[in-house]
TORKOL-4160 file (C-alpha; in steps of 0.2 Angstrom, whole numbers, padded with zeros to 4 digits, m for minus):
471
<pt num="1" X="0001" Y="0001" Z="0001"/>
<pt num="2" X="0015" Y="0012" Z="0003"/>
<pt num="3" X="0019" Y="0009" Z="m0016"/>
<pt num="4" X="0019" Y="0029" Z="m0021"/>
<pt num="5" X="0008" Y="0030" Z="m0036"/>
<pt num="6" X="m0004" Y="0020" Z="m0025"/>
<pt num="7" X="m0002" Y="0035" Z="m0013"/>
<pt num="8" X="m0006" Y="0046" Z="m0022"/>
<pt num="9" X="m0021" Y="0043" Z="m0029"/>
<pt num="10" X="m0030" Y="0042" Z="m0013"/>
<pt num="11" X="m0041" Y="0055" Z="m0005"/>
<pt num="12" X="m0038" Y="0064" Z="0009"/>
<pt num="13" X="m0051" Y="0057" Z="0019"/>
<pt num="14" X="m0044" Y="0039" Z="0017"/>
<pt num="15" X="m0026" Y="0045" Z="0018"/>
<pt num="16" X="m0034" Y="0053" Z="0038"/>
<pt num="17" X="m0043" Y="0034" Z="0039"/>
<pt num="18" X="m0024" Y="0024" Z="0032"/>
<pt num="19" X="m0015" Y="0036" Z="0048"/>
<pt num="20" X="m0026" Y="0034" Z="0060"/>
<pt num="21" X="m0027" Y="0011" Z="0055"/>
<pt num="22" X="m0008" Y="0012" Z="0054"/>
<pt num="23" X="m0007" Y="0007" Z="0036"/>
<pt num="24" X="0007" Y="0021" Z="0031"/>
<pt num="25" X="0014" Y="0036" Z="0038"/>
<pt num="26" X="0012" Y="0055" Z="0035"/>
<pt num="27" X="0029" Y="0056" Z="0029"/>
<pt num="28" X="0029" Y="0039" Z="0014"/>
<pt num="29" X="0012" Y="0051" Z="0009"/>
<pt num="30" X="0021" Y="0067" Z="0008"/>
<pt num="31" X="0037" Y="0059" Z="m0002"/>
<pt num="32" X="0025" Y="0051" Z="m0013"/>
<pt num="33" X="0016" Y="0069" Z="m0017"/>
<pt num="34" X="0032" Y="0074" Z="m0019"/>
<pt num="35" X="0041" Y="0064" Z="m0030"/>
<pt num="36" X="0026" Y="0066" Z="m0039"/>
<pt num="37" X="0026" Y="0084" Z="m0041"/>
<pt num="38" X="0042" Y="0084" Z="m0044"/>
<pt num="39" X="0042" Y="0072" Z="m0060"/>
<pt num="40" X="0026" Y="0081" Z="m0067"/>
<pt num="41" X="0032" Y="0100" Z="m0065"/>
<pt num="42" X="0044" Y="0098" Z="m0082"/>
<pt num="43" X="0029" Y="0095" Z="m0092"/>
<pt num="44" X="0014" Y="0103" Z="m0083"/>
<pt num="45" X="0022" Y="0117" Z="m0074"/>
<pt num="46" X="0009" Y="0118" Z="m0059"/>
<pt num="47" X="0020" Y="0123" Z="m0045"/>
<pt num="48" X="0031" Y="0142" Z="m0043"/>
<pt num="49" X="0039" Y="0133" Z="m0027"/>
<pt num="50" X="0040" Y="0114" Z="m0021"/>
<pt num="51" X="0044" Y="0115" Z="m0001"/>
<pt num="52" X="0054" Y="0097" Z="m0001"/>
<pt num="53" X="0063" Y="0102" Z="0013"/>
<pt num="54" X="0049" Y="0111" Z="0025"/>
<pt num="55" X="0038" Y="0100" Z="0021"/>
<pt num="56" X="0045" Y="0084" Z="0024"/>
<pt num="57" X="0048" Y="0093" Z="0042"/>
<pt num="58" X="0029" Y="0095" Z="0044"/>
<pt num="59" X="0026" Y="0076" Z="0040"/>
<pt num="60" X="0037" Y="0069" Z="0053"/>
<pt num="61" X="0028" Y="0080" Z="0066"/>
<pt num="62" X="0012" Y="0076" Z="0058"/>
<pt num="63" X="0020" Y="0055" Z="0057"/>
<pt num="64" X="0023" Y="0059" Z="0079"/>
<pt num="65" X="0006" Y="0063" Z="0083"/>
<pt num="66" X="m0002" Y="0048" Z="0075"/>
<pt num="67" X="0013" Y="0037" Z="0083"/>
<pt num="68" X="0006" Y="0046" Z="0101"/>
<pt num="69" X="m0014" Y="0046" Z="0097"/>
<pt num="70" X="m0016" Y="0063" Z="0098"/>
<pt num="71" X="m0016" Y="0071" Z="0078"/>
<pt num="72" X="m0020" Y="0090" Z="0079"/>
<pt num="73" X="m0034" Y="0091" Z="0069"/>
<pt num="74" X="m0046" Y="0085" Z="0052"/>
<pt num="75" X="m0032" Y="0085" Z="0039"/>
<pt num="76" X="m0016" Y="0082" Z="0051"/>
<pt num="77" X="m0004" Y="0074" Z="0041"/>
<pt num="78" X="m0014" Y="0079" Z="0021"/>
<pt num="79" X="m0002" Y="0085" Z="0009"/>
<pt num="80" X="m0009" Y="0102" Z="0004"/>
<pt num="81" X="m0003" Y="0115" Z="m0008"/>
<pt num="82" X="m0006" Y="0134" Z="m0010"/>
<pt num="83" X="m0011" Y="0146" Z="m0024"/>
<pt num="84" X="0003" Y="0159" Z="m0026"/>
<pt num="85" X="m0011" Y="0172" Z="m0021"/>
<pt num="86" X="m0012" Y="0166" Z="m0001"/>
<pt num="87" X="0000" Y="0173" Z="0008"/>
<pt num="88" X="0010" Y="0159" Z="0017"/>
<pt num="89" X="0024" Y="0162" Z="0028"/>
<pt num="90" X="0042" Y="0154" Z="0027"/>
<pt num="91" X="0041" Y="0157" Z="0008"/>
<pt num="92" X="0035" Y="0176" Z="m0003"/>
<pt num="93" X="0022" Y="0176" Z="m0012"/>
<pt num="94" X="0025" Y="0184" Z="m0030"/>
<pt num="95" X="0006" Y="0183" Z="m0039"/>
<pt num="96" X="0013" Y="0177" Z="m0053"/>
<pt num="97" X="0020" Y="0193" Z="m0054"/>
<pt num="98" X="0038" Y="0202" Z="m0059"/>
<pt num="99" X="0031" Y="0218" Z="m0052"/>
<pt num="100" X="0033" Y="0208" Z="m0033"/>
<pt num="101" X="0050" Y="0209" Z="m0024"/>
<pt num="102" X="0053" Y="0191" Z="m0017"/>
<pt num="103" X="0064" Y="0200" Z="m0006"/>
<pt num="104" X="0055" Y="0217" Z="0000"/>
<pt num="105" X="0036" Y="0213" Z="m0006"/>
<pt num="106" X="0032" Y="0196" Z="m0001"/>
<pt num="107" X="0025" Y="0191" Z="0013"/>
<pt num="108" X="0037" Y="0180" Z="0022"/>
<pt num="109" X="0029" Y="0181" Z="0038"/>
<pt num="110" X="0011" Y="0178" Z="0038"/>
<pt num="111" X="m0003" Y="0165" Z="0035"/>
<pt num="112" X="m0018" Y="0171" Z="0028"/>
<pt num="113" X="m0034" Y="0164" Z="0035"/>
<pt num="114" X="m0037" Y="0149" Z="0025"/>
<pt num="115" X="m0021" Y="0142" Z="0027"/>
<pt num="116" X="m0017" Y="0145" Z="0045"/>
<pt num="117" X="m0033" Y="0135" Z="0047"/>
<pt num="118" X="m0025" Y="0120" Z="0038"/>
<pt num="119" X="m0008" Y="0125" Z="0049"/>
<pt num="120" X="m0016" Y="0123" Z="0063"/>
<pt num="121" X="m0024" Y="0106" Z="0060"/>
<pt num="122" X="m0010" Y="0099" Z="0053"/>
<pt num="123" X="m0007" Y="0097" Z="0036"/>
<pt num="124" X="0009" Y="0097" Z="0027"/>
<pt num="125" X="0012" Y="0111" Z="0015"/>
<pt num="126" X="0018" Y="0106" Z="m0002"/>
<pt num="127" X="0022" Y="0121" Z="m0008"/>
<pt num="128" X="0014" Y="0136" Z="m0019"/>
<pt num="129" X="0004" Y="0133" Z="m0035"/>
<pt num="130" X="0003" Y="0143" Z="m0054"/>
<pt num="131" X="m0008" Y="0159" Z="m0055"/>
<pt num="132" X="m0008" Y="0171" Z="m0070"/>
<pt num="133" X="m0004" Y="0190" Z="m0065"/>
<pt num="134" X="m0015" Y="0193" Z="m0050"/>
<pt num="135" X="m0026" Y="0178" Z="m0053"/>
<pt num="136" X="m0035" Y="0191" Z="m0065"/>
<pt num="137" X="m0039" Y="0178" Z="m0080"/>
<pt num="138" X="m0048" Y="0162" Z="m0083"/>
<pt num="139" X="m0032" Y="0153" Z="m0089"/>
<pt num="140" X="m0016" Y="0151" Z="m0083"/>
<pt num="141" X="0000" Y="0157" Z="m0089"/>
<pt num="142" X="0010" Y="0171" Z="m0082"/>
<pt num="143" X="0026" Y="0183" Z="m0085"/>
<pt num="144" X="0033" Y="0176" Z="m0069"/>
<pt num="145" X="0029" Y="0158" Z="m0075"/>
<pt num="146" X="0025" Y="0154" Z="m0089"/>
<pt num="147" X="0011" Y="0142" Z="m0093"/>
<pt num="148" X="0003" Y="0130" Z="m0084"/>
<pt num="149" X="m0001" Y="0116" Z="m0096"/>
<pt num="150" X="m0017" Y="0099" Z="m0093"/>
<pt num="151" X="m0015" Y="0086" Z="m0087"/>
<pt num="152" X="m0025" Y="0076" Z="m0101"/>
<pt num="153" X="m0017" Y="0087" Z="m0117"/>
<pt num="154" X="m0002" Y="0096" Z="m0113"/>
<pt num="155" X="m0005" Y="0105" Z="m0130"/>
<pt num="156" X="m0019" Y="0113" Z="m0119"/>
<pt num="157" X="m0023" Y="0125" Z="m0107"/>
<pt num="158" X="m0028" Y="0121" Z="m0087"/>
<pt num="159" X="m0039" Y="0136" Z="m0083"/>
<pt num="160" X="m0037" Y="0147" Z="m0072"/>
<pt num="161" X="m0032" Y="0155" Z="m0062"/>
<pt num="162" X="m0032" Y="0143" Z="m0048"/>
<pt num="163" X="m0023" Y="0132" Z="m0066"/>
<pt num="164" X="m0010" Y="0125" Z="m0056"/>
<pt num="165" X="m0020" Y="0120" Z="m0038"/>
<pt num="166" X="m0033" Y="0109" Z="m0053"/>
<pt num="167" X="m0018" Y="0104" Z="m0059"/>
<pt num="168" X="m0011" Y="0096" Z="m0046"/>
<pt num="169" X="m0024" Y="0090" Z="m0039"/>
<pt num="170" X="m0027" Y="0078" Z="m0054"/>
<pt num="171" X="m0011" Y="0075" Z="m0055"/>
<pt num="172" X="m0007" Y="0065" Z="m0040"/>
<pt num="173" X="0002" Y="0081" Z="m0029"/>
<pt num="174" X="m0008" Y="0081" Z="m0014"/>
<pt num="175" X="m0027" Y="0081" Z="m0015"/>
<pt num="176" X="m0032" Y="0096" Z="m0009"/>
<pt num="177" X="m0025" Y="0112" Z="m0015"/>
<pt num="178" X="m0032" Y="0131" Z="m0009"/>
<pt num="179" X="m0040" Y="0139" Z="m0025"/>
<pt num="180" X="m0046" Y="0158" Z="m0026"/>
<pt num="181" X="m0062" Y="0164" Z="m0036"/>
<pt num="182" X="m0066" Y="0178" Z="m0045"/>
<pt num="183" X="m0076" Y="0174" Z="m0059"/>
<pt num="184" X="m0073" Y="0159" Z="m0058"/>
<pt num="185" X="m0057" Y="0154" Z="m0055"/>
<pt num="186" X="m0058" Y="0138" Z="m0047"/>
<pt num="187" X="m0073" Y="0130" Z="m0054"/>
<pt num="188" X="m0064" Y="0134" Z="m0072"/>
<pt num="189" X="m0049" Y="0127" Z="m0070"/>
<pt num="190" X="m0059" Y="0112" Z="m0059"/>
<pt num="191" X="m0068" Y="0108" Z="m0075"/>
<pt num="192" X="m0054" Y="0107" Z="m0088"/>
<pt num="193" X="m0043" Y="0095" Z="m0075"/>
<pt num="194" X="m0057" Y="0083" Z="m0068"/>
<pt num="195" X="m0057" Y="0087" Z="m0052"/>
<pt num="196" X="m0070" Y="0095" Z="m0040"/>
<pt num="197" X="m0069" Y="0115" Z="m0035"/>
<pt num="198" X="m0080" Y="0123" Z="m0024"/>
<pt num="199" X="m0082" Y="0142" Z="m0023"/>
<pt num="200" X="m0092" Y="0144" Z="m0006"/>
<pt num="201" X="m0102" Y="0158" Z="0000"/>
<pt num="202" X="m0094" Y="0173" Z="m0001"/>
<pt num="203" X="m0088" Y="0177" Z="0017"/>
<pt num="204" X="m0089" Y="0158" Z="0022"/>
<pt num="205" X="m0068" Y="0156" Z="0019"/>
<pt num="206" X="m0061" Y="0170" Z="0028"/>
<pt num="207" X="m0050" Y="0179" Z="0016"/>
<pt num="208" X="m0033" Y="0192" Z="0022"/>
<pt num="209" X="m0030" Y="0204" Z="0014"/>
<pt num="210" X="m0043" Y="0209" Z="0006"/>
<pt num="211" X="m0044" Y="0208" Z="m0014"/>
<pt num="212" X="m0041" Y="0220" Z="m0025"/>
<pt num="213" X="m0057" Y="0212" Z="m0034"/>
<pt num="214" X="m0069" Y="0217" Z="m0018"/>
<pt num="215" X="m0084" Y="0204" Z="m0013"/>
<pt num="216" X="m0080" Y="0194" Z="m0031"/>
<pt num="217" X="m0066" Y="0186" Z="m0023"/>
<pt num="218" X="m0070" Y="0170" Z="m0015"/>
<pt num="219" X="m0055" Y="0157" Z="m0007"/>
<pt num="220" X="m0060" Y="0140" Z="m0009"/>
<pt num="221" X="m0054" Y="0121" Z="m0010"/>
<pt num="222" X="m0051" Y="0109" Z="m0023"/>
<pt num="223" X="m0050" Y="0090" Z="m0022"/>
<pt num="224" X="m0052" Y="0074" Z="m0029"/>
<pt num="225" X="m0073" Y="0073" Z="m0024"/>
<pt num="226" X="m0086" Y="0081" Z="m0015"/>
<pt num="227" X="m0081" Y="0073" Z="0001"/>
<pt num="228" X="m0063" Y="0080" Z="0002"/>
<pt num="229" X="m0071" Y="0095" Z="m0001"/>
<pt num="230" X="m0083" Y="0097" Z="0013"/>
<pt num="231" X="m0069" Y="0090" Z="0024"/>
<pt num="232" X="m0060" Y="0105" Z="0016"/>
<pt num="233" X="m0071" Y="0118" Z="0020"/>
<pt num="234" X="m0075" Y="0112" Z="0039"/>
<pt num="235" X="m0058" Y="0115" Z="0043"/>
<pt num="236" X="m0054" Y="0132" Z="0030"/>
<pt num="237" X="m0071" Y="0141" Z="0037"/>
<pt num="238" X="m0065" Y="0145" Z="0054"/>
<pt num="239" X="m0066" Y="0160" Z="0060"/>
<pt num="240" X="m0054" Y="0175" Z="0058"/>
<pt num="241" X="m0053" Y="0193" Z="0066"/>
<pt num="242" X="m0043" Y="0200" Z="0050"/>
<pt num="243" X="m0059" Y="0199" Z="0037"/>
<pt num="244" X="m0072" Y="0210" Z="0042"/>
<pt num="245" X="m0083" Y="0201" Z="0031"/>
<pt num="246" X="m0081" Y="0184" Z="0035"/>
<pt num="247" X="m0099" Y="0175" Z="0040"/>
<pt num="248" X="m0091" Y="0169" Z="0057"/>
<pt num="249" X="m0094" Y="0149" Z="0060"/>
<pt num="250" X="m0102" Y="0139" Z="0050"/>
<pt num="251" X="m0116" Y="0131" Z="0059"/>
<pt num="252" X="m0112" Y="0113" Z="0057"/>
<pt num="253" X="m0104" Y="0101" Z="0049"/>
<pt num="254" X="m0101" Y="0101" Z="0030"/>
<pt num="255" X="m0093" Y="0085" Z="0031"/>
<pt num="256" X="m0109" Y="0079" Z="0040"/>
<pt num="257" X="m0121" Y="0086" Z="0027"/>
<pt num="258" X="m0113" Y="0075" Z="0015"/>
<pt num="259" X="m0127" Y="0059" Z="0020"/>
<pt num="260" X="m0140" Y="0066" Z="0016"/>
<pt num="261" X="m0146" Y="0062" Z="m0002"/>
<pt num="262" X="m0154" Y="0070" Z="m0017"/>
<pt num="263" X="m0169" Y="0062" Z="m0015"/>
<pt num="264" X="m0184" Y="0076" Z="m0017"/>
<pt num="265" X="m0173" Y="0088" Z="m0020"/>
<pt num="266" X="m0179" Y="0101" Z="m0034"/>
<pt num="267" X="m0168" Y="0102" Z="m0046"/>
<pt num="268" X="m0165" Y="0117" Z="m0062"/>
<pt num="269" X="m0157" Y="0112" Z="m0076"/>
<pt num="270" X="m0155" Y="0125" Z="m0087"/>
<pt num="271" X="m0145" Y="0118" Z="m0101"/>
<pt num="272" X="m0139" Y="0136" Z="m0109"/>
<pt num="273" X="m0146" Y="0149" Z="m0099"/>
<pt num="274" X="m0162" Y="0152" Z="m0109"/>
<pt num="275" X="m0154" Y="0148" Z="m0127"/>
<pt num="276" X="m0139" Y="0165" Z="m0122"/>
<pt num="277" X="m0124" Y="0151" Z="m0124"/>
<pt num="278" X="m0120" Y="0139" Z="m0137"/>
<pt num="279" X="m0113" Y="0122" Z="m0127"/>
<pt num="280" X="m0100" Y="0111" Z="m0137"/>
<pt num="281" X="m0110" Y="0096" Z="m0139"/>
<pt num="282" X="m0100" Y="0084" Z="m0131"/>
<pt num="283" X="m0101" Y="0096" Z="m0118"/>
<pt num="284" X="m0120" Y="0096" Z="m0118"/>
<pt num="285" X="m0120" Y="0077" Z="m0119"/>
<pt num="286" X="m0110" Y="0071" Z="m0104"/>
<pt num="287" X="m0119" Y="0086" Z="m0094"/>
<pt num="288" X="m0138" Y="0078" Z="m0100"/>
<pt num="289" X="m0130" Y="0061" Z="m0092"/>
<pt num="290" X="m0129" Y="0068" Z="m0076"/>
<pt num="291" X="m0146" Y="0075" Z="m0073"/>
<pt num="292" X="m0150" Y="0060" Z="m0080"/>
<pt num="293" X="m0141" Y="0052" Z="m0066"/>
<pt num="294" X="m0148" Y="0064" Z="m0052"/>
<pt num="295" X="m0166" Y="0059" Z="m0056"/>
<pt num="296" X="m0162" Y="0040" Z="m0057"/>
<pt num="297" X="m0156" Y="0046" Z="m0038"/>
<pt num="298" X="m0174" Y="0052" Z="m0034"/>
<pt num="299" X="m0171" Y="0073" Z="m0038"/>
<pt num="300" X="m0184" Y="0081" Z="m0049"/>
<pt num="301" X="m0177" Y="0086" Z="m0062"/>
<pt num="302" X="m0185" Y="0099" Z="m0071"/>
<pt num="303" X="m0180" Y="0110" Z="m0086"/>
<pt num="304" X="m0180" Y="0132" Z="m0080"/>
<pt num="305" X="m0168" Y="0145" Z="m0083"/>
<pt num="306" X="m0163" Y="0157" Z="m0070"/>
<pt num="307" X="m0173" Y="0174" Z="m0075"/>
<pt num="308" X="m0160" Y="0186" Z="m0079"/>
<pt num="309" X="m0147" Y="0192" Z="m0093"/>
<pt num="310" X="m0128" Y="0191" Z="m0097"/>
<pt num="311" X="m0124" Y="0202" Z="m0085"/>
<pt num="312" X="m0106" Y="0206" Z="m0091"/>
<pt num="313" X="m0103" Y="0224" Z="m0093"/>
<pt num="314" X="m0108" Y="0224" Z="m0074"/>
<pt num="315" X="m0095" Y="0212" Z="m0070"/>
<pt num="316" X="m0083" Y="0218" Z="m0080"/>
<pt num="317" X="m0085" Y="0236" Z="m0073"/>
<pt num="318" X="m0081" Y="0229" Z="m0055"/>
<pt num="319" X="m0067" Y="0217" Z="m0063"/>
<pt num="320" X="m0057" Y="0230" Z="m0074"/>
<pt num="321" X="m0061" Y="0243" Z="m0059"/>
<pt num="322" X="m0050" Y="0228" Z="m0048"/>
<pt num="323" X="m0037" Y="0229" Z="m0060"/>
<pt num="324" X="m0035" Y="0247" Z="m0060"/>
<pt num="325" X="m0035" Y="0245" Z="m0039"/>
<pt num="326" X="m0022" Y="0233" Z="m0038"/>
<pt num="327" X="m0009" Y="0240" Z="m0050"/>
<pt num="328" X="m0011" Y="0257" Z="m0045"/>
<pt num="329" X="0003" Y="0259" Z="m0037"/>
<pt num="330" X="0016" Y="0252" Z="m0049"/>
<pt num="331" X="0026" Y="0266" Z="m0060"/>
<pt num="332" X="0027" Y="0268" Z="m0076"/>
<pt num="333" X="0042" Y="0255" Z="m0080"/>
<pt num="334" X="0032" Y="0240" Z="m0070"/>
<pt num="335" X="0018" Y="0242" Z="m0080"/>
<pt num="336" X="0028" Y="0237" Z="m0095"/>
<pt num="337" X="0031" Y="0218" Z="m0089"/>
<pt num="338" X="0012" Y="0217" Z="m0083"/>
<pt num="339" X="0004" Y="0204" Z="m0094"/>
<pt num="340" X="m0002" Y="0213" Z="m0109"/>
<pt num="341" X="m0019" Y="0207" Z="m0106"/>
<pt num="342" X="m0021" Y="0214" Z="m0088"/>
<pt num="343" X="m0012" Y="0230" Z="m0093"/>
<pt num="344" X="m0025" Y="0232" Z="m0105"/>
<pt num="345" X="m0040" Y="0230" Z="m0094"/>
<pt num="346" X="m0034" Y="0241" Z="m0079"/>
<pt num="347" X="m0034" Y="0255" Z="m0091"/>
<pt num="348" X="m0050" Y="0253" Z="m0095"/>
<pt num="349" X="m0055" Y="0250" Z="m0077"/>
<pt num="350" X="m0045" Y="0265" Z="m0073"/>
<pt num="351" X="m0055" Y="0277" Z="m0083"/>
<pt num="352" X="m0072" Y="0272" Z="m0074"/>
<pt num="353" X="m0080" Y="0282" Z="m0062"/>
<pt num="354" X="m0088" Y="0280" Z="m0046"/>
<pt num="355" X="m0107" Y="0281" Z="m0056"/>
<pt num="356" X="m0101" Y="0267" Z="m0066"/>
<pt num="357" X="m0096" Y="0256" Z="m0051"/>
<pt num="358" X="m0112" Y="0257" Z="m0042"/>
<pt num="359" X="m0123" Y="0256" Z="m0057"/>
<pt num="360" X="m0114" Y="0239" Z="m0059"/>
<pt num="361" X="m0118" Y="0238" Z="m0041"/>
<pt num="362" X="m0137" Y="0238" Z="m0045"/>
<pt num="363" X="m0135" Y="0227" Z="m0058"/>
<pt num="364" X="m0128" Y="0214" Z="m0045"/>
<pt num="365" X="m0142" Y="0220" Z="m0033"/>
<pt num="366" X="m0154" Y="0214" Z="m0043"/>
<pt num="367" X="m0147" Y="0198" Z="m0049"/>
<pt num="368" X="m0146" Y="0194" Z="m0032"/>
<pt num="369" X="m0166" Y="0195" Z="m0028"/>
<pt num="370" X="m0170" Y="0186" Z="m0046"/>
<pt num="371" X="m0160" Y="0173" Z="m0039"/>
<pt num="372" X="m0167" Y="0171" Z="m0021"/>
<pt num="373" X="m0185" Y="0172" Z="m0029"/>
<pt num="374" X="m0177" Y="0157" Z="m0041"/>
<pt num="375" X="m0170" Y="0146" Z="m0026"/>
<pt num="376" X="m0187" Y="0148" Z="m0017"/>
<pt num="377" X="m0196" Y="0135" Z="m0032"/>
<pt num="378" X="m0179" Y="0127" Z="m0034"/>
<pt num="379" X="m0165" Y="0121" Z="m0021"/>
<pt num="380" X="m0151" Y="0120" Z="m0034"/>
<pt num="381" X="m0149" Y="0124" Z="m0052"/>
<pt num="382" X="m0139" Y="0115" Z="m0064"/>
<pt num="383" X="m0127" Y="0119" Z="m0078"/>
<pt num="384" X="m0114" Y="0116" Z="m0089"/>
<pt num="385" X="m0097" Y="0123" Z="m0078"/>
<pt num="386" X="m0091" Y="0128" Z="m0094"/>
<pt num="387" X="m0097" Y="0129" Z="m0113"/>
<pt num="388" X="m0080" Y="0122" Z="m0118"/>
<pt num="389" X="m0068" Y="0109" Z="m0115"/>
<pt num="390" X="m0050" Y="0115" Z="m0114"/>
<pt num="391" X="m0043" Y="0123" Z="m0125"/>
<pt num="392" X="m0024" Y="0129" Z="m0135"/>
<pt num="393" X="m0013" Y="0135" Z="m0119"/>
<pt num="394" X="m0007" Y="0151" Z="m0119"/>
<pt num="395" X="m0020" Y="0159" Z="m0125"/>
<pt num="396" X="m0033" Y="0171" Z="m0117"/>
<pt num="397" X="m0048" Y="0164" Z="m0126"/>
<pt num="398" X="m0052" Y="0148" Z="m0141"/>
<pt num="399" X="m0047" Y="0151" Z="m0157"/>
<pt num="400" X="m0059" Y="0154" Z="m0169"/>
<pt num="401" X="m0070" Y="0158" Z="m0157"/>
<pt num="402" X="m0070" Y="0177" Z="m0158"/>
<pt num="403" X="m0071" Y="0181" Z="m0142"/>
<pt num="404" X="m0061" Y="0194" Z="m0136"/>
<pt num="405" X="m0057" Y="0190" Z="m0116"/>
<pt num="406" X="m0062" Y="0176" Z="m0105"/>
<pt num="407" X="m0076" Y="0180" Z="m0101"/>
<pt num="408" X="m0083" Y="0176" Z="m0119"/>
<pt num="409" X="m0081" Y="0159" Z="m0113"/>
<pt num="410" X="m0088" Y="0159" Z="m0097"/>
<pt num="411" X="m0104" Y="0163" Z="m0095"/>
<pt num="412" X="m0111" Y="0150" Z="m0081"/>
<pt num="413" X="m0097" Y="0154" Z="m0070"/>
<pt num="414" X="m0095" Y="0172" Z="m0065"/>
<pt num="415" X="m0116" Y="0178" Z="m0063"/>
<pt num="416" X="m0113" Y="0168" Z="m0047"/>
<pt num="417" X="m0098" Y="0178" Z="m0042"/>
<pt num="418" X="m0108" Y="0191" Z="m0043"/>
<pt num="419" X="m0120" Y="0184" Z="m0031"/>
<pt num="420" X="m0109" Y="0175" Z="m0019"/>
<pt num="421" X="m0119" Y="0162" Z="m0019"/>
<pt num="422" X="m0110" Y="0143" Z="m0018"/>
<pt num="423" X="m0106" Y="0135" Z="m0034"/>
<pt num="424" X="m0096" Y="0120" Z="m0038"/>
<pt num="425" X="m0090" Y="0111" Z="m0053"/>
<pt num="426" X="m0091" Y="0091" Z="m0052"/>
<pt num="427" X="m0080" Y="0083" Z="m0065"/>
<pt num="428" X="m0094" Y="0071" Z="m0073"/>
<pt num="429" X="m0086" Y="0062" Z="m0088"/>
<pt num="430" X="m0075" Y="0067" Z="m0105"/>
<pt num="431" X="m0080" Y="0076" Z="m0123"/>
<pt num="432" X="m0075" Y="0064" Z="m0138"/>
<pt num="433" X="m0060" Y="0071" Z="m0136"/>
<pt num="434" X="m0055" Y="0062" Z="m0119"/>
<pt num="435" X="m0055" Y="0079" Z="m0112"/>
<pt num="436" X="m0064" Y="0083" Z="m0095"/>
<pt num="437" X="m0081" Y="0089" Z="m0094"/>
<pt num="438" X="m0089" Y="0097" Z="m0078"/>
<pt num="439" X="m0108" Y="0102" Z="m0070"/>
<pt num="440" X="m0109" Y="0117" Z="m0061"/>
<pt num="441" X="m0121" Y="0114" Z="m0044"/>
<pt num="442" X="m0128" Y="0130" Z="m0038"/>
<pt num="443" X="m0138" Y="0134" Z="m0021"/>
<pt num="444" X="m0143" Y="0149" Z="m0013"/>
<pt num="445" X="m0132" Y="0159" Z="m0002"/>
<pt num="446" X="m0128" Y="0148" Z="0014"/>
<pt num="447" X="m0134" Y="0131" Z="0005"/>
<pt num="448" X="m0116" Y="0127" Z="0004"/>
<pt num="449" X="m0120" Y="0110" Z="0010"/>
<pt num="450" X="m0133" Y="0107" Z="m0002"/>
<pt num="451" X="m0120" Y="0110" Z="m0015"/>
<pt num="452" X="m0106" Y="0098" Z="m0009"/>
<pt num="453" X="m0123" Y="0086" Z="m0003"/>
<pt num="454" X="m0128" Y="0086" Z="m0023"/>
<pt num="455" X="m0109" Y="0085" Z="m0027"/>
<pt num="456" X="m0106" Y="0069" Z="m0015"/>
<pt num="457" X="m0121" Y="0060" Z="m0022"/>
<pt num="458" X="m0115" Y="0061" Z="m0041"/>
<pt num="459" X="m0101" Y="0052" Z="m0034"/>
<pt num="460" X="m0109" Y="0040" Z="m0024"/>
<pt num="461" X="m0119" Y="0034" Z="m0038"/>
<pt num="462" X="m0104" Y="0032" Z="m0047"/>
<pt num="463" X="m0108" Y="0048" Z="m0062"/>
<pt num="464" X="m0094" Y="0060" Z="m0057"/>
<pt num="465" X="m0074" Y="0058" Z="m0058"/>
<pt num="466" X="m0066" Y="0053" Z="m0073"/>
<pt num="467" X="m0051" Y="0044" Z="m0075"/>
<pt num="468" X="m0033" Y="0053" Z="m0069"/>
<pt num="469" X="m0025" Y="0057" Z="m0081"/>
<pt num="470" X="m0009" Y="0047" Z="m0085"/>
<pt num="471" X="0008" Y="0058" Z="m0085"/>
């Protein structure tokens, strides 16, 4: 059982069970995960830093606690990766940007709240994962760290902006990963890489420092399955005084909530948001099969579209303003080394007025009202996570699509950052070319338990999950 490739295929839930039973040790698991990370890194480029020495130190400490029967918490000894947007003490946080100096501005001495909660409960940090510059787009490439590639086809993108995190999980370089999601940045790479990705209700996972993209930005897990995401959310949703907008302690365990099943749930299936989105046939087929699976589990599945038109202009106003804010301190020479797309949208954002911003907030509030009414009729909304599967690596939009920005091919994800609802991408198969397809599950604000329960039911029934990549 201690052969490295086997250990790297185990879920976090299974690892903790194995530690408890003495089947294998945190040191064995850490070595296997680190070996896997080093082996796939040249091909995929999922990491900006692999922290071998410090990971093994933490693994040895964890091994001692398990030997004494005194684990520090629910994830003691479990390998975790952290997106290089979130602070993690002991190393720099460079955010994919040449404009941040590792020596002066990398914040070596402080953990983000989610990292702090994982550290307190004994997680083993393998390293930091790649991100586009300041997490600004839905694919993962940056002037600092280059292109992150898809584990299923190295010529294609892993998605973004948490592309390194999703690729690491898919490849067995740690079963748990921390990502951030401001417009789909957990769900997009989860869909492209065949893993589970959850954007919790805004504030459920505290965030510090506050994002320049404001209350669009969520922190969430990328994992092997919904059970691992629930385990991780139980840990990282712990309160932190540094986040003034945090929700405080959850009312119960997300892991305990998995057992409810979906029988009797009212599920609204929207294949194209009322004809607004053109979906690739292979994606549409996989998502429809998943809906049939939910119906077979006893859910009441009906086709229904939410009552809103594409809010992309309002999203752009808020997003471009955030881009201007995150780069505001930079001088002319530093701006010249920015990702050209980021430089373009920050210039657009700098020209927006306070009235423009507040008008976008009005759209956001109306969208939230509409979705609140929708969830009085339906427990969850299910859509494709994305209308496309992974496309060429190193570009912002699919070739020949005619899209100008990444939001053109992510119409199912960013609306639910505007509304702050919990939403997850669940892998439900592959298209004709063998590329993963995700289905998105959305629930009303504060009903993260429902999203996780639906995802878990799909895994338990064999509807969710894809064969791992064999790099």
